[in-house]
C-alpha positions as CSV (number, residue, x, y, z in Angstrom):
1,M,0.0,0.0,0.0
2,Y,2.7,2.5,1.0
3,V,5.5,1.1,-1.0
4,A,4.5,2.8,-4.3
5,Q,4.2,6.1,-2.4
6,N,7.8,6.1,-1.2
7,A,9.3,7.9,-4.3
8,D,6.7,10.6,-3.8
9,D,7.4,10.8,-0.1
10,V,11.2,11.3,-0.8
11,S,10.3,14.0,-3.3
12,F,8.1,15.8,-0.7
13,V,10.9,15.5,1.9
14,K,13.3,17.1,-0.5
15,Q,10.9,19.9,-1.3
16,C,10.3,20.6,2.4
17,L,14.0,20.7,3.1
18,A,14.4,23.1,0.1
19,G,12.0,25.5,1.9
20,D,8.6,24.4,0.7
21,T,7.1,23.6,4.1
22,A,3.7,22.9,2.5
23,A,5.1,19.7,1.1
24,F,5.2,18.3,4.6
25,G,1.5,18.9,4.8
26,V,1.0,16.3,2.0
27,L,2.9,13.8,4.1
28,V,0.8,14.6,7.1
29,E,-2.4,14.1,5.0
30,R,-1.1,10.9,3.6
31,Y,-0.2,9.3,6.9
32,Q,-2.2,10.9,9.7
33,R,-5.0,8.3,9.6
34,V,-2.8,5.3,9.7
35,L,-0.5,6.8,12.5
36,F,-3.5,7.7,14.6
37,T,-5.0,4.2,14.1
38,V,-1.8,2.5,15.1
39,A,-1.4,4.8,18.1
40,V,-4.9,4.3,19.4
41,R,-4.5,0.5,19.0
42,M,-1.1,0.6,20.8
43,L,-2.2,2.9,23.6
44,G,-5.9,2.3,23.9
45,D,-6.7,5.9,24.5
46,Y,-8.0,8.4,22.0
47,D,-6.4,11.5,23.6
48,E,-3.0,9.8,24.1
49,A,-3.1,8.5,20.5
50,T,-3.9,12.0,19.2
51,D,-1.0,13.4,21.1
52,A,1.4,10.6,20.1
53,A,0.5,11.0,16.4
54,Q,0.8,14.8,16.5
55,N,4.1,14.6,18.4
56,A,5.4,12.1,15.9
57,F,4.7,14.5,13.0
58,V,6.3,17.4,14.9
59,K,9.5,15.4,15.6
60,A,9.6,14.1,12.1
61,Y,9.4,17.7,10.8
62,Q,12.1,18.8,13.2
63,K,14.4,15.9,12.2
64,L,13.6,15.8,8.5
65,D,17.2,16.5,7.6
66,S,18.1,13.2,9.3
67,F,15.8,11.1,7.1
68,D,17.7,8.7,4.9
69,A,16.2,8.6,1.4
70,G,17.4,5.0,1.1
71,Q,14.7,3.9,3.5
72,R,10.9,4.1,3.4
73,F,9.5,7.3,4.8
74,F,6.6,5.5,6.5
75,S,9.0,3.1,8.3
76,W,11.0,6.1,9.6
77,L,7.9,7.9,10.7
78,Y,6.5,4.7,12.3
79,R,9.6,4.4,14.4
80,I,9.1,7.9,15.6
81,L,5.5,7.2,16.4
82,L,6.4,4.0,18.2
83,N,8.8,6.0,20.5
84,E,6.0,8.4,21.2
85,C,3.7,5.6,22.2
86,L,6.4,4.1,24.5
87,N,6.9,7.5,26.1
88,A,3.1,7.8,26.6
89,Q,3.0,4.4,28.2
90,R,5.9,5.2,30.5
91,A,4.2,8.5,31.5
92,R,1.0,6.6,32.2
93,R,2.6,4.3,34.8
94,G,1.1,4.9,38.2
95,R,-2.1,6.4,36.9
96,E,-5.5,4.7,37.1
97,P,-6.1,1.8,34.8
98,L,-8.0,2.4,31.6
99,A,-11.8,2.0,31.6
100,D,-13.2,-0.8,29.5
101,D,-14.8,1.6,27.0
102,F,-11.8,3.8,26.4
103,A,-11.5,3.7,22.6
104,V,-15.0,2.8,21.6
105,E,-17.0,5.1,19.4
106,R,-20.6,5.5,20.7
107,D,-23.3,4.9,18.1
108,P,-26.8,4.4,19.4
109,G,-27.7,2.2,16.4
110,R,-25.3,-0.6,17.2
111,D,-26.5,-3.4,19.4
112,L,-25.0,-4.3,22.7
113,E,-23.4,-7.6,21.6
114,R,-21.4,-5.9,18.9
115,E,-20.2,-3.3,21.4
116,E,-19.1,-5.9,23.9
117,R,-17.3,-7.8,21.2
118,R,-15.4,-4.7,20.1
119,R,-14.4,-4.0,23.7
120,A,-13.2,-7.5,24.3
121,V,-11.1,-7.4,21.1
122,Q,-9.5,-4.1,22.1
123,R,-8.8,-5.4,25.6
124,A,-7.2,-8.6,24.1
125,I,-5.1,-6.5,21.7
126,L,-3.8,-4.4,24.6
127,A,-3.1,-7.5,26.6
128,L,-0.6,-8.8,23.9
129,P,3.1,-8.2,24.4
130,R,4.2,-5.1,22.5
131,D,6.1,-7.0,19.7
132,L,2.9,-9.0,18.9
133,R,0.6,-6.0,19.3
134,Q,2.7,-4.0,16.8
135,V,2.4,-6.6,14.0
136,V,-1.3,-7.1,14.6
137,V,-2.0,-3.4,14.5
138,L,0.1,-2.7,11.5
139,R,-1.3,-5.6,9.5
140,H,-5.0,-5.4,10.4
141,F,-5.5,-1.7,11.2
142,G,-2.6,-0.2,9.2
143,E,-3.1,-2.5,6.3
144,L,0.6,-3.0,5.7
145,S,2.2,-5.9,3.9
146,Y,4.5,-8.3,5.6
147,D,7.5,-6.7,4.0
148,E,6.3,-3.2,5.0
149,I,5.8,-4.4,8.6
150,A,9.2,-6.0,8.7
151,E,10.9,-2.8,7.6
152,A,8.9,-0.7,10.0
153,V,9.7,-2.9,13.1
154,G,13.2,-3.8,11.9
155,T,12.9,-7.6,11.4
156,S,12.2,-10.0,8.5
157,A,8.9,-10.9,6.9
158,G,9.3,-14.4,8.3
159,V,9.5,-13.1,11.8
160,V,6.5,-10.9,11.1
161,K,4.5,-14.0,9.9
162,S,5.6,-15.9,13.0
163,R,4.6,-13.1,15.3
164,L,1.2,-12.7,13.6
165,H,0.6,-16.4,14.1
166,E,1.6,-16.3,17.7
167,A,-0.6,-13.2,18.2
168,K,-3.6,-14.9,16.7
169,Q,-3.1,-17.9,19.0
170,K,-2.9,-15.6,22.0
171,L,-5.8,-13.5,20.9
172,G,-7.9,-16.7,20.5
173,K,-7.1,-17.8,24.0
174,L,-7.7,-14.3,25.5
175,L,-11.0,-13.9,23.6
176,G,-12.1,-17.4,24.6
177,S,-11.4,-16.7,28.2
178,L,-13.1,-13.3,28.1
179,R,-16.1,-14.9,26.5
180,T,-16.5,-17.4,29.3
181,T,-16.1,-14.8,32.0
182,S,-18.5,-12.3,30.6
């Protein structure tokens, strides 16, 4: 999905570095949705995810001259976002635990069973170890390919597939146990 856009991304980075700061706006438009989606799934909190995504863009802009055009822009940006998410999680320690309905959109037309299922899935994703949660979020919510995920997290496509398999197994167990306790 994002592979074909990398040449354009590099061009926009060069334009921005040459003084056309509006070119960075194109990159923000292109990646803001996926960064927010990844952040909310990593953090489980809408406000923290918004802050993490915004901070990632600010830091990317500030450090744009350190971007290596030999790598994918999204992978570089994702690593910045991941650091922001980790910082948010560290800052959260010691505060109250998240409520069960932290990242759920309210829509009166949806039935209760669907809402409970969404909450259970979100809790299960948040219960996964970080390395497993990353690949699940990037694959299913960020819609990245195995190769794109591998580059973003700094591993091989084979490891990504293995982590996805392990994550699915753990999610199945977590969701099965949540179903029996609900």
